[in-house]
N, CA, C and O of each residue as an XYZ file, in Angstrom:
680
protein
N     -21.363    -20.041      4.594
C     -20.579    -18.888      5.022
C     -21.370    -17.623      4.714
O     -22.029    -17.533      3.678
N     -21.304    -16.646      5.613
C     -22.083    -15.425      5.400
C     -21.515    -14.614      4.252
O     -20.343    -14.743      3.900
N     -22.365    -13.776      3.673
C     -21.956    -12.936      2.544
C     -20.817    -12.009      2.928
O     -19.928    -11.760      2.114
N     -20.824    -11.485      4.169
C     -19.779    -10.550      4.565
C     -18.415    -11.224      4.645
O     -17.392    -10.554      4.506
N     -18.379    -12.539      4.868
C     -17.097    -13.238      4.894
C     -16.650    -13.652      3.504
O     -15.450    -13.691      3.231
N     -17.588    -13.961      2.619
C     -17.205    -14.362      1.270
C     -16.884    -13.157      0.399
O     -16.113    -13.273     -0.554
N     -17.455    -12.019      0.706
C     -17.196    -10.784     -0.037
C     -16.761     -9.692      0.950
O     -17.540     -8.784      1.242
N     -15.517     -9.770      1.470
C     -15.104     -8.789      2.481
C     -15.252     -7.363      1.979
O     -14.941     -7.061      0.827
N     -15.729     -6.494      2.855
C     -15.864     -5.079      2.536
C     -17.125     -4.725      1.780
O     -17.391     -3.547      1.543
N     -17.915     -5.732      1.393
C     -19.094     -5.448      0.581
C     -20.389     -5.476      1.383
O     -21.396     -4.941      0.919
N     -20.402     -6.083      2.574
C     -21.649     -6.216      3.309
C     -21.757     -5.227      4.442
O     -20.765     -4.624      4.853
N     -22.959     -5.060      4.944
C     -23.193     -4.293      6.159
C     -24.413     -4.886      6.836
O     -25.020     -5.823      6.316
N     -24.768     -4.362      7.963
C     -25.861     -4.914      8.742
C     -27.142     -4.111      8.522
O     -27.366     -3.117      9.212
N     -27.982     -4.524      7.576
C     -29.198     -3.762      7.277
C     -30.202     -3.771      8.421
O     -31.132     -2.965      8.426
N     -30.031     -4.673      9.399
C     -30.967     -4.724     10.521
C     -30.686     -3.636     11.557
O     -31.468     -3.487     12.497
N     -29.613     -2.879     11.423
C     -29.301     -1.820     12.381
C     -30.020     -0.540     11.984
O     -29.409      0.380     11.441
N     -31.296     -0.486     12.253
C     -32.097      0.676     11.871
C     -32.326      1.641     13.015
O     -32.619      2.813     12.778
N     -32.202      1.181     14.245
C     -32.499      2.035     15.384
C     -31.422      1.848     16.446
O     -31.015      0.720     16.725
N     -30.953      2.957     17.045
C     -29.921      2.839     18.074
C     -30.488      2.234     19.354
O     -31.704      2.220     19.544
N     -29.611      1.731     20.241
C     -30.082      1.197     21.520
C     -30.920      2.241     22.255
O     -30.592      3.428     22.232
N     -31.972      1.818     22.890
C     -32.841      2.733     23.624
C     -34.006      3.238     22.787
O     -34.886      3.925     23.306
N     -34.024      2.906     21.499
C     -35.142      3.267     20.642
C     -35.348      4.761     20.490
O     -36.488      5.223     20.537
N     -34.289      5.529     20.310
C     -34.417      6.986     20.194
C     -34.671      7.443     18.767
O     -34.541      8.631     18.468
N     -35.024      6.538     17.896
C     -35.309      6.914     16.521
C     -34.284      6.340     15.566
O     -33.285      5.765     15.997
N     -34.521      6.490     14.273
C     -33.630      5.899     13.280
C     -32.241      6.546     13.298
O     -32.093      7.738     13.565
N     -31.244      5.732     13.009
C     -29.879      6.218     12.871
C     -29.723      6.769     11.461
O     -30.158      6.121     10.509
N     -29.119      7.938     11.293
C     -28.888      8.432      9.932
C     -28.140      7.366      9.127
O     -27.230      6.727      9.655
N     -28.508      7.163      7.861
C     -27.937      6.078      7.068
C     -26.401      6.055      7.051
O     -25.821      4.971      7.109
N     -25.733      7.190      6.976
C     -24.273      7.199      6.943
C     -23.662      6.783      8.266
O     -22.499      6.382      8.297
N     -24.407      6.866      9.361
C     -23.840      6.575     10.675
C     -24.309      5.237     11.236
O     -24.096      4.963     12.417
N     -24.941      4.400     10.417
C     -25.459      3.118     10.880
C     -24.632      1.939     10.378
O     -25.022      0.784     10.553
N     -23.487      2.231      9.753
C     -22.701      1.136      9.177
C     -21.248      1.534      9.062
O     -20.910      2.713      9.157
N     -20.401      0.566      8.859
C     -18.995      0.822      8.558
C     -18.887      1.258      7.105
O     -19.732      0.906      6.282
N     -17.852      2.020      6.791
C     -17.635      2.491      5.431
C     -16.261      2.035      4.946
O     -15.269      2.136      5.667
N     -16.222      1.546      3.748
C     -14.976      1.116      3.113
C     -14.681      2.106      1.993
O     -15.401      2.154      0.996
N     -13.636      2.886      2.156
C     -13.274      3.867      1.149
C     -12.095      3.302      0.374
O     -10.990      3.187      0.905
N     -12.327      2.959     -0.850
C     -11.262      2.369     -1.673
C     -10.270      3.445     -2.119
O     -10.626      4.613     -2.272
N      -9.031      3.031     -2.322
C      -7.955      3.959     -2.686
C      -8.323      4.803     -3.904
O      -7.969      5.980     -3.965
N      -9.012      4.232     -4.851
C      -9.367      4.955     -6.061
C     -10.602      5.831     -5.921
O     -10.998      6.495     -6.878
N     -11.217      5.843     -4.739
C     -12.461      6.584     -4.553
C     -12.291      7.831     -3.683
O     -13.281      8.390     -3.210
N     -11.055      8.270     -3.466
C     -10.832      9.462     -2.648
C     -11.406     10.684     -3.349
O     -11.428     10.751     -4.578
N     -11.871     11.653     -2.560
C     -12.566     12.831     -3.069
C     -11.623     14.026     -3.145
O     -11.142     14.498     -2.115
N     -11.352     14.524     -4.356
C     -10.479     15.673     -4.552
C     -11.180     17.004     -4.368
O     -10.548     18.054     -4.480
N     -12.477     16.978     -4.087
C     -13.235     18.211     -3.905
C     -13.149     18.641     -2.440
O     -14.129     18.577     -1.698
N     -11.952     19.081     -2.043
C     -11.698     19.510     -0.670
C     -10.807     20.744     -0.696
O     -10.310     21.127     -1.755
N     -10.605     21.364      0.448
C      -9.774     22.572      0.514
C      -8.373     22.270     -0.009
O      -7.801     21.222      0.288
N      -7.830     23.196     -0.788
C      -6.530     22.975     -1.428
C      -5.566     24.113     -1.099
O      -5.968     25.211     -0.714
N      -4.286     23.809     -1.265
C      -3.198     24.767     -1.116
C      -2.307     24.611     -2.334
O      -2.054     23.490     -2.775
N      -1.825     25.721     -2.884
C      -0.942     25.639     -4.043
C       0.252     24.739     -3.784
O       0.813     24.755     -2.688
N       0.650     23.950     -4.784
C       1.815     23.088     -4.683
C       1.522     21.703     -4.144
O       2.431     20.878     -4.053
N       0.286     21.425     -3.786
C      -0.069     20.101     -3.281
C      -1.507     19.783     -3.665
O      -2.282     20.668     -4.028
N      -1.849     18.488     -3.577
C      -3.226     18.062     -3.832
C      -3.721     17.275     -2.630
O      -3.053     16.350     -2.167
N      -4.896     17.645     -2.126
C      -5.501     16.935     -1.000
C      -6.671     16.102     -1.491
O      -7.410     16.510     -2.387
N      -6.829     14.920     -0.888
C      -7.923     14.022     -1.224
C      -8.567     13.537      0.066
O      -7.879     13.001      0.935
N      -9.875     13.718      0.206
C     -10.600     13.285      1.406
C     -10.979     11.819      1.289
O     -11.416     11.356      0.236
N     -10.807     11.102      2.379
C     -11.289      9.730      2.489
C     -12.440      9.699      3.490
O     -13.530      9.218      3.178
N     -12.192     10.215      4.693
C     -13.178     10.247      5.759
C     -13.516     11.708      6.044
O     -12.650     12.486      6.445
N     -14.773     12.073      5.833
C     -15.216     13.447      6.100
C     -16.718     13.424      6.326
O     -17.365     12.387      6.186
N     -17.259     14.572      6.674
C     -18.702     14.664      6.850
C     -19.449     14.312      5.581
O     -20.476     13.634      5.631
N     -18.944     14.765      4.445
C     -19.660     14.513      3.195
C     -19.443     13.109      2.651
O     -20.312     12.589      1.951
N     -18.313     12.481      2.949
C     -18.073     11.144      2.390
C     -18.665     10.028      3.223
O     -19.184      9.058      2.670
N     -18.600     10.143      4.566
C     -19.069      9.057      5.423
C     -19.931      9.519      6.583
O     -20.401      8.694      7.366
N     -20.149     10.828      6.710
C     -20.963     11.340      7.801
C     -20.203     11.564      9.105
O     -20.823     11.701     10.159
N     -18.870     11.603      9.053
C     -18.109     11.833     10.296
C     -18.434     13.210     10.854
O     -18.710     14.147     10.105
N     -18.399     13.321     12.165
C     -18.726     14.576     12.828
C     -17.529     15.239     13.484
O     -17.544     16.452     13.696
N     -16.486     14.476     13.813
C     -15.362     15.023     14.563
C     -14.010     14.693     13.945
O     -12.976     14.946     14.564
N     -13.995     14.144     12.760
C     -12.741     13.666     12.182
C     -12.722     13.879     10.681
O     -13.729     13.680     10.002
N     -11.562     14.288     10.166
C     -11.306     14.344      8.724
C     -10.029     13.563      8.493
O      -9.079     13.687      9.266
N      -9.993     12.759      7.440
C      -8.801     11.987      7.125
C      -8.684     11.855      5.619
O      -9.675     11.666      4.915
N      -7.466     11.959      5.144
C      -7.249     11.833      3.715
C      -5.774     11.781      3.384
O      -4.936     11.521      4.248
N      -5.468     12.031      2.126
C      -4.093     12.003      1.629
C      -3.712     13.354      1.066
O      -4.558     14.114      0.596
N      -2.418     13.638      1.123
C      -1.864     14.801      0.451
C      -0.715     14.325     -0.410
O       0.104     13.507      0.009
N      -0.668     14.857     -1.633
C       0.405     14.531     -2.576
C       1.147     15.818     -2.911
O       0.537     16.817     -3.291
N       2.471     15.785     -2.766
C       3.301     16.930     -3.137
C       4.191     16.475     -4.288
O       4.968     15.530     -4.143
N       4.078     17.139     -5.413
C       4.824     16.783     -6.626
C       6.330     16.924     -6.395
O       6.757     17.620     -5.474
N       7.129     16.265     -7.226
C       8.586     16.398     -7.112
C       9.026     17.855     -7.235
O       8.445     18.633     -7.992
N      10.061     18.204     -6.478
C      10.684     19.538     -6.524
C       9.649     20.651     -6.373
O       9.674     21.635     -7.112
N       8.734     20.487     -5.404
C       7.644     21.438     -5.218
C       7.505     21.802     -3.744
O       7.773     20.982     -2.866
N       7.088     23.023     -3.482
C       6.745     23.469     -2.125
C       5.310     23.950     -2.136
O       4.861     24.585     -3.090
N       4.598     23.644     -1.073
C       3.228     24.144     -0.960
C       3.269     25.617     -0.591
O       4.318     26.153     -0.233
N       2.134     26.250     -0.682
C       1.986     27.602     -0.155
C       1.999     27.514      1.370
O       1.747     26.448      1.932
N       2.288     28.612      2.031
C       2.214     28.674      3.490
C       0.741     28.636      3.885
O      -0.105     29.233      3.219
N       0.442     27.930      4.975
C      -0.951     27.794      5.401
C      -1.015     27.319      6.850
O       0.002     26.940      7.432
N      -2.217     27.341      7.428
C      -2.480     26.682      8.703
C      -3.864     26.046      8.619
O      -4.591     26.246      7.646
N      -4.216     25.285      9.638
C      -5.460     24.521      9.611
C      -6.439     24.947     10.696
O      -7.173     24.122     11.241
N      -6.446     26.247     11.007
C      -7.412     26.765     11.962
C      -7.354     26.025     13.280
O      -6.268     25.730     13.779
N      -8.508     25.720     13.850
C      -8.591     25.070     15.155
C      -8.293     23.567     15.110
O      -8.301     22.910     16.151
N      -8.033     23.022     13.931
C      -7.763     21.585     13.809
C      -6.405     21.200     14.354
O      -5.408     21.880     14.109
N      -6.373     20.108     15.095
C      -5.113     19.422     15.352
C      -4.912     18.516     14.144
O      -5.865     17.909     13.655
N      -3.676     18.424     13.660
C      -3.407     17.629     12.466
C      -2.295     16.630     12.753
O      -1.230     16.994     13.250
N      -2.555     15.375     12.436
C      -1.539     14.326     12.540
C      -1.219     13.865     11.132
O      -2.119     13.660     10.317
N       0.081     13.701     10.844
C       0.542     13.345      9.503
C       1.386     12.082      9.588
O       2.246     11.959     10.461
N       1.138     11.148      8.681
C       1.926      9.921      8.561
C       2.532      9.908      7.163
O       1.808     10.004      6.172
N       3.847      9.791      7.076
C       4.533      9.803      5.783
C       4.466      8.403      5.177
O       4.980      7.440      5.747
N       3.828      8.307      4.017
C       3.686      7.038      3.304
C       4.873      6.816      2.375
O       5.478      5.744      2.378
N       5.205      7.834      1.580
C       6.312      7.686      0.630
C       6.988      9.027      0.395
O       6.391     10.085      0.594
N       8.229      8.965     -0.026
C       9.005     10.166     -0.287
C       9.656     10.687      0.987
O       9.646     10.029      2.028
N      10.215     11.872      0.879
C      10.908     12.511      2.000
C      10.466     13.966      2.119
O      11.270     14.881      1.943
N       9.170     14.177      2.421
C       8.689     15.551      2.519
C       9.341     16.271      3.701
O       9.724     15.658      4.698
N       9.451     17.586      3.554
C       9.978     18.429      4.612
C       8.871     19.373      5.054
O       8.146     19.930      4.229
N       8.749     19.546      6.364
C       7.725     20.400      6.956
C       8.438     21.598      7.554
O       9.329     21.440      8.389
N       8.054     22.799      7.132
C       8.759     24.024      7.500
C       7.822     24.906      8.320
O       6.672     25.133      7.943
N       8.340     25.404      9.457
C       7.573     26.323     10.293
C       8.524     27.316     10.943
O       9.741     27.136     10.898
N       7.983     28.344     11.534
C       8.777     29.368     12.193
C       8.712     29.163     13.697
O       7.628     29.172     14.281
N       9.869     28.976     14.329
C       9.950     28.862     15.787
C      10.308     30.230     16.337
O      11.434     30.702     16.175
N       9.340     30.864     16.989
C       9.607     32.195     17.534
C       9.691     32.167     19.057
O       9.415     33.168     19.717
N      10.074     31.015     19.611
C      10.160     30.887     21.064
C      11.472     31.446     21.624
O      11.576     31.669     22.830
N      12.477     31.675     20.767
C      13.757     32.203     21.230
C      13.855     33.700     21.025
O      12.865     34.370     20.730
N      15.078     34.220     21.189
C      15.319     35.659     21.032
C      15.069     36.104     19.597
O      14.540     37.193     19.372
N      15.437     35.288     18.640
C      15.240     35.584     17.220
C      14.389     34.485     16.586
O      14.647     33.305     16.825
N      13.383     34.837     15.786
C      12.611     33.803     15.083
C      13.532     32.980     14.178
O      14.437     33.516     13.540
N      13.282     31.666     14.137
C      14.122     30.767     13.343
C      13.248     29.826     12.524
O      12.334     29.196     13.054
N      13.533     29.737     11.237
C      12.814     28.794     10.385
C      13.338     27.392     10.673
O      14.543     27.149     10.614
N      12.427     26.467     10.986
C      12.775     25.082     11.306
C      12.280     24.194     10.170
O      11.177     24.376      9.656
N      13.101     23.247      9.797
C      12.781     22.312      8.717
C      12.836     20.892      9.278
O      13.896     20.427      9.698
N      11.677     20.195      9.285
C      11.626     18.800      9.727
C      11.757     17.909      8.497
O      10.868     17.893      7.644
N      12.848     17.177      8.401
C      13.077     16.263      7.268
C      12.551     14.882      7.660
O      12.974     14.307      8.663
N      11.624     14.360      6.857
C      10.952     13.114      7.217
C      11.153     12.044      6.153
O      11.662     12.305      5.063
N      10.738     10.837      6.504
C      10.773      9.715      5.583
C       9.623      8.770      5.873
O       8.890      8.964      6.843
N       9.453      7.736      5.033
C       8.350      6.788      5.207
C       8.328      6.214      6.624
O       9.354      5.804      7.167
N       7.132      6.200      7.201
C       6.944      5.684      8.547
C       6.990      6.754      9.629
O       6.602      6.490     10.767
N       7.457      7.954      9.299
C       7.525      9.043     10.279
C       6.148      9.673     10.478
O       5.276      9.590      9.613
N       5.978     10.303     11.639
C       4.768     11.041     11.979
C       5.137     12.488     12.294
O       6.235     12.762     12.778
N       4.216     13.415     12.020
C       4.380     14.825     12.354
C       3.062     15.291     12.969
O       1.988     14.939     12.481
N       3.143     16.089     14.046
C       1.954     16.676     14.653
C       1.991     18.176     14.423
O       3.003     18.823     14.693
N       0.888     18.735     13.923
C       0.769     20.174     13.684
C      -0.323     20.708     14.611
O      -1.496     20.381     14.429
N       0.046     21.532     15.609
C      -0.972     22.107     16.500
C      -1.871     23.100     15.757
O      -1.522     23.563     14.671
N      -3.022     23.423     16.341
C      -3.922     24.399     15.722
C      -3.237     25.738     15.458
O      -2.410     26.190     16.250
N      -3.581     26.349     14.363
C      -3.178     27.702     13.970
C      -1.670     27.883     13.729
O      -1.220     29.023     13.614
N      -0.880     26.814     13.649
C       0.562     26.969     13.420
C       0.823     27.037     11.913
O       0.595     26.060     11.200
N       1.304     28.197     11.423
C       1.629     28.314      9.996
C       2.779     27.373      9.627
O       3.730     27.204     10.389
N       2.671     26.771      8.453
C       3.698     25.846      7.980
C       3.553     25.669      6.472
O       2.632     26.201      5.852
N       4.478     24.915      5.903
C       4.355     24.499      4.505
C       5.035     23.142      4.370
O       5.881     22.767      5.181
N       4.647     22.420      3.329
C       5.268     21.149      2.994
C       6.128     21.362      1.763
O       5.750     22.092      0.847
N       7.287     20.719      1.748
C       8.166     20.775      0.579
C       8.578     19.364      0.208
O       8.739     18.499      1.069
N       8.745     19.148     -1.078
C       9.265     17.880     -1.567
C      10.506     18.188     -2.402
O      10.384     18.540     -3.576
N      11.697     18.061     -1.818
C      12.912     18.401     -2.541
C      13.328     17.363     -3.586
O      14.196     17.638     -4.414
N      12.722     16.182     -3.554
C      13.105     15.120     -4.490
C      12.736     15.520     -5.919
O      11.580     15.850     -6.182
N      13.709     15.497     -6.853
C      13.421     15.923     -8.225
C      12.634     14.908     -9.050
O      12.173     15.232    -10.144
N      12.470     13.664     -8.536
C      11.837     12.653     -9.369
C      10.606     11.989     -8.812
O       9.800     11.462     -9.579
N      10.424     11.992     -7.489
C       9.325     11.236     -6.892
C       8.386     12.117     -6.079
O       8.818     13.018     -5.360
N       7.085     11.835     -6.208
C       6.052     12.503     -5.439
C       6.150     12.074     -3.970
O       6.528     10.938     -3.685
N       5.819     12.959     -3.048
C       5.711     12.618     -1.625
C       4.231     12.450     -1.302
O       3.404     13.264     -1.713
N       3.900     11.390     -0.564
C       2.505     11.116     -0.197
C       2.424     10.949      1.315
O       3.204     10.207      1.913
N       1.462     11.654      1.928
C       1.237     11.531      3.364
C      -0.246     11.293      3.622
O      -1.097     11.691      2.828
N      -0.542     10.642      4.738
C      -1.912     10.484      5.211
C      -2.104     11.481      6.332
O      -1.245     11.624      7.202
N      -3.242     12.176      6.312
C      -3.526     13.232      7.277
C      -4.812     12.912      8.024
O      -5.797     12.477      7.429
N      -4.791     13.133      9.336
C      -5.997     13.043     10.154
C      -6.140     14.367     10.885
O      -5.169     14.892     11.430
N      -7.353     14.903     10.894
C      -7.617     16.176     11.568
C      -8.744     16.007     12.571
O      -9.620     15.155     12.417
N      -8.701     16.840     13.605
C      -9.675     16.754     14.687
C     -10.981     17.474     14.375
O     -11.847     17.580     15.244
N     -11.134     17.963     13.170
C     -12.384     18.591     12.756
C     -12.974     17.782     11.618
O     -12.268     17.037     10.938
N     -14.257     17.931     11.417
C     -14.959     17.132     10.422
C     -14.444     17.384      9.011
O     -14.320     16.444      8.226
N     -14.148     18.602      8.685
C     -13.724     18.932      7.328
C     -12.298     19.463      7.318
O     -11.753     19.826      8.361
N     -11.708     19.506      6.150
C     -10.347     20.005      5.985
C     -10.357     21.528      6.027
O     -10.808     22.173      5.080
N      -9.864     22.102      7.115
C      -9.754     23.551      7.228
C      -8.378     23.946      6.712
O      -7.361     23.434      7.181
N      -8.348     24.851      5.753
C      -7.080     25.328      5.207
C      -7.158     26.842      5.073
O      -8.031     27.367      4.382
N      -6.242     27.541      5.734
C      -6.147     28.988      5.625
C      -4.812     29.288      4.964
O      -3.763     29.180      5.599
N      -4.847     29.667      3.688
C      -3.624     29.958      2.951
C      -3.090     31.323      3.366
O      -3.859     32.261      3.574
N      -1.771     31.429      3.485
C      -1.099     32.618      3.999
C      -0.026     33.097      3.031
O       0.538     32.289      2.292
N       0.271     34.410      3.020
C       1.344     34.907      2.152
C       2.739     34.590      2.699
O       3.696     34.517      1.928
N       2.870     34.403      4.011
C       4.156     34.132      4.658
C       3.956     33.102      5.765
O       2.822     32.775      6.117
N       5.061     32.592      6.313
C       4.959     31.691      7.456
C       4.479     32.411      8.707
O       3.962     31.783      9.631
N       4.648     33.709      8.735
C       4.209     34.489      9.876
C       3.928     35.906      9.405
O       4.409     36.336      8.356
N       3.150     36.617     10.187
C       2.851     38.017      9.858
C       3.764     38.905     10.690
O       3.915     38.690     11.892
N       4.370     39.895     10.061
C       5.209     40.840     10.781
C       4.351     41.717     11.673
O       3.234     42.075     11.298
N       4.858     42.070     12.858
C       4.118     43.035     13.688
C       3.886     44.322     12.917
O       4.670     44.661     12.031
N       2.825     45.040     13.239
C       2.439     46.251     12.506
C       3.574     47.268     12.416
O       3.691     47.952     11.399
N       4.416     47.390     13.451
C       5.493     48.374     13.418
C       6.674     47.939     12.556
O       7.576     48.740     12.315
N       6.694     46.663     12.075
C       7.787     46.193     11.214
C       7.351     46.008      9.771
O       8.194     45.824      8.894
N       6.051     46.054      9.509
C       5.543     45.798      8.170
C       5.595     47.015      7.374
O       5.208     47.006      6.205
């Protein structure tokens, strides 16, 4: 039996040194599959107050060029700071807890704060540049979500409010 079958996740194909067509060597991070173990997530990523982000798939961890993926943990009875993710599209999968995602809907006559109450197995999509925050109202349990972004790295722009008042109202 091959080593990759007897030791799942431990092997790779060392013979893959050159891409089809012979255009030169493949960068080492992009010539193999990567197994990121749960305990090996990288906390050295963009952060927002009230939550902790951990990178699993990023340019620095695996050499990805168009994707960032990781976890976010929101402590019990905590709300994150208001923020957006720049040009990134963000997809969120709720792993545990009942996090709430808060944003401002200004499509009607009066702006209205909207609260999406979620649970395990739910998904949330955050379009580019949409200010929001995550809240965990549970007094005893942390909320954990998996995040995928359409940019290589975690873009986080922290904001003082969910929206900026027009100059004539500020």
